[in-house]
C-alpha positions in Angstrom: 5.1 8.6 13.4 5.0 4.8 12.8 7.3 2.7 14.9 8.0 -0.9 13.8 10.0 -2.5 16.5 11.6 -6.0 16.4 8.7 -7.4 14.4 8.7 -11.1 13.5 6.1 -12.8 11.3 5.8 -16.6 11.1 3.3 -18.8 9.3 2.5 -22.4 10.0 2.7 -24.5 6.9 2.2 -28.2 6.3 5.8 -29.1 6.9 6.3 -26.9 10.0 6.9 -23.2 10.4 8.4 -20.5 8.1 9.7 -17.1 9.2 8.8 -14.5 6.6 9.9 -11.4 8.6 12.8 -11.6 11.0 13.2 -8.9 13.7 12.2 -5.9 11.5 12.9 -2.4 12.7 11.8 0.8 10.9 10.5 4.3 11.8 8.4 6.4 9.4 8.1 10.1 10.0 5.2 12.4 8.9 5.6 13.5 5.2 8.4 11.0 4.7 8.4 8.7 1.6 10.0 5.4 2.4 10.8 2.8 -0.2 11.3 -0.9 0.5 12.9 -2.9 -2.2 12.8 -6.6 -2.4 12.6 -9.5 -4.8 9.4 -11.6 -5.2 8.9 -13.6 -2.1 11.0 -11.4 0.1 8.1 -10.5 2.4 7.2 -7.1 1.1 3.4 -7.6 0.9 3.5 -9.3 4.3 5.1 -6.2 5.8 2.6 -3.9 4.2 -0.3 -6.0 5.6 1.2 -5.8 9.1 1.6 -2.0 8.9 -2.0 -1.7 7.7 -3.2 -3.8 10.6 -4.7 -6.4 8.3 -2.5 -9.0 10.1 -0.7 -9.0 13.4 3.0 -9.8 14.0 4.0 -13.0 15.7 6.1 -11.0 18.0 7.3 -7.4 18.3 5.1 -4.3 17.9 3.8 -1.7 15.4 2.8 1.6 16.9 0.8 4.0 14.7 0.6 7.6 15.7 -0.8 8.7 12.4 -3.7 7.3 10.3 -2.7 4.6 7.8 -4.4 3.5 4.6 -5.1 0.1 3.3 -2.8 -1.0 0.4 -3.8 1.2 -2.5 -5.9 -0.2 -5.2 -6.6 -3.3 -3.0 -10.3 -4.3 -3.5 -10.2 -7.5 -1.6 -12.4 -6.1 1.2 -15.3 -5.2 -1.2 -18.6 -6.9 -0.6 -19.4 -8.3 -4.0 -23.2 -8.2 -3.7 -23.2 -4.5 -2.8 -22.8 -1.8 -5.5 -19.7 0.4 -5.8 -21.8 3.2 -4.2 -22.9 1.0 -1.3 -19.3 -0.2 -0.7 -18.2 3.5 -0.5 -21.0 4.2 2.0 -19.9 1.3 4.1 -16.2 2.3 4.1 -17.1 5.9 4.9 -19.1 4.8 7.9 -16.1 2.7 9.2 -13.8 5.7 8.9 -16.4 8.1 10.2 -16.2 10.5 7.3 -19.0 12.3 5.5 -20.4 10.2 2.7 -22.2 12.8 0.6 -19.1 14.9 0.0 -17.2 11.8 -1.3 -19.7 10.3 -3.7 -19.1 12.8 -6.5 -15.3 12.5 -6.3 -15.3 8.7 -6.4 -17.9 8.5 -9.1 -16.0 10.9 -11.4 -12.5 9.5 -10.6 -13.3 5.8 -10.9 -15.0 6.4 -14.3 -17.4 3.5 -13.8 -20.5 5.2 -15.3 -23.7 3.3 -14.6 -21.7 0.5 -13.1 -21.1 2.6 -10.0 -24.6 1.5 -9.0 -24.2 -2.1 -10.0 -22.9 -5.0 -7.7 -19.1 -5.1 -7.5 -19.2 -8.8 -8.4 -20.1 -7.7 -12.0 -16.9 -5.6 -12.3 -13.8 -6.5 -14.2 -10.5 -6.5 -12.3 -9.7 -3.1 -13.7 -13.0 -1.6 -12.6 -12.5 -3.0 -9.1 -9.0 -1.5 -9.0 -10.2 1.9 -10.2 -12.9 1.9 -7.5 -10.5 0.9 -4.8 -8.0 3.6 -5.8 -10.7 6.3 -5.9 -12.0 5.3 -2.5 -8.4 5.3 -1.2 -8.1 8.9 -2.3 -11.5 9.9 -0.9 -10.5 8.9 2.6 -7.7 11.2 3.8 -4.9 9.4 5.5 -1.6 10.6 7.1 0.3 7.7 5.5 -0.5 5.8 2.3 0.6 2.2 1.8 1.6 1.4 -1.8 2.2 -2.3 -2.6 4.2 -2.3 -5.9 3.8 0.3 -8.6 0.4 1.9 -9.0 -0.6 0.8 -12.4 -4.4 1.1 -12.5 -6.1 1.2 -15.8 -4.7 2.6 -19.1 -1.8 5.1 -19.4 -4.2 8.1 -19.1 -5.8 6.8 -15.9 -2.4 5.8 -14.6 -1.2 9.4 -15.0 -4.3 10.6 -13.2 -3.5 8.3 -10.2 0.1 9.5 -10.1 -1.0 13.1 -10.0 -3.6 12.5 -7.3 -1.2 10.6 -5.0 2.2 12.1 -5.5 1.4 15.7 -6.4 -1.9 16.5 -4.6 -0.8 14.5 -1.5 2.9 15.2 -1.5 2.6 16.3 2.1 1.5 12.8 3.2 3.8 10.0 4.3 4.1 7.0 2.0 5.5 3.5 2.4 6.2 2.1 -1.1 7.2 -1.6 -1.5 8.5 -2.6 -4.9 11.0 -4.6 -6.9 11.5 -1.7 -9.4 14.4 0.6 -8.4 13.4 3.4 -10.8 10.1 3.9 -9.1 11.7 4.0 -5.6 14.3 6.5 -6.7 11.7 8.8 -8.3 9.4 9.0 -5.3 11.3 8.2 -2.1 13.3 10.1 0.4 15.0 7.0 1.9 15.0 3.3 1.2 15.6 -0.1 2.7 16.1 -3.5 1.2 14.1 -6.6 2.4 16.1 -9.8 1.7 15.1 -13.2 3.0 13.0 -11.6 5.8 15.7 -9.3 7.0 15.4 -5.5 6.5 18.6 -3.6 5.6 18.2 0.2 6.1 20.4 2.8 4.4 21.1 6.5 4.8 20.4 7.3 1.2 18.2 5.8 -1.6 21.3 5.4 -3.8 23.0 3.2 -1.2 19.9 1.0 -1.0 19.8 0.7 -4.8 23.5 -0.3 -4.9 22.9 -3.0 -2.3 19.7 -4.2 -4.1 21.4 -4.3 -7.5 24.2 -6.5 -6.1 21.7 -8.8 -4.5 19.6 -9.0 -7.7 22.6 -9.9 -9.8 23.7 -12.6 -7.4 20.3 -14.2 -7.4 
């Protein structure tokens, strides 16, 4: 389970303080796929960072009783001077998983060829994203965090990512934040809408989509 209780997130800016998330409450159960819809700037990515532990809430609490991934395809934590292989080794050590058994999977899945043993700073954005997604799949989590639609690489590689995440890991919980209703409807068991820092939860995905649609039209 993941319990998000009365979470507030504020940032200090030049002209004072802004509240991005305002008393958020949400519970995620094992194997549950939860969608969070929101327009750009609604606080979706901030919420994902808080759930992952990359940032801490200003107040409230997040209790994780299952292992949680970093946001998928996020390569911001890579050390640019290290090779893709060395970054994999480093991450495996952090998560205390066997390195040797993961190398072949990541090398094949990321499709980097000889670049797998070259510094990550020489990679294109697409190559970094492929490596990040492959490593995300190499480390087994109870809950995967998905910030917007997974669209890594070309259509063929995109389909491979969808299969790996939503078919082979259909027994894992997922938290998906997006502004695309079709993606949420296709993959989620329940959904909520994040609007101006306030999270509105609904019993069904359809109810959340109706609320989101009205909000999108009005804005």
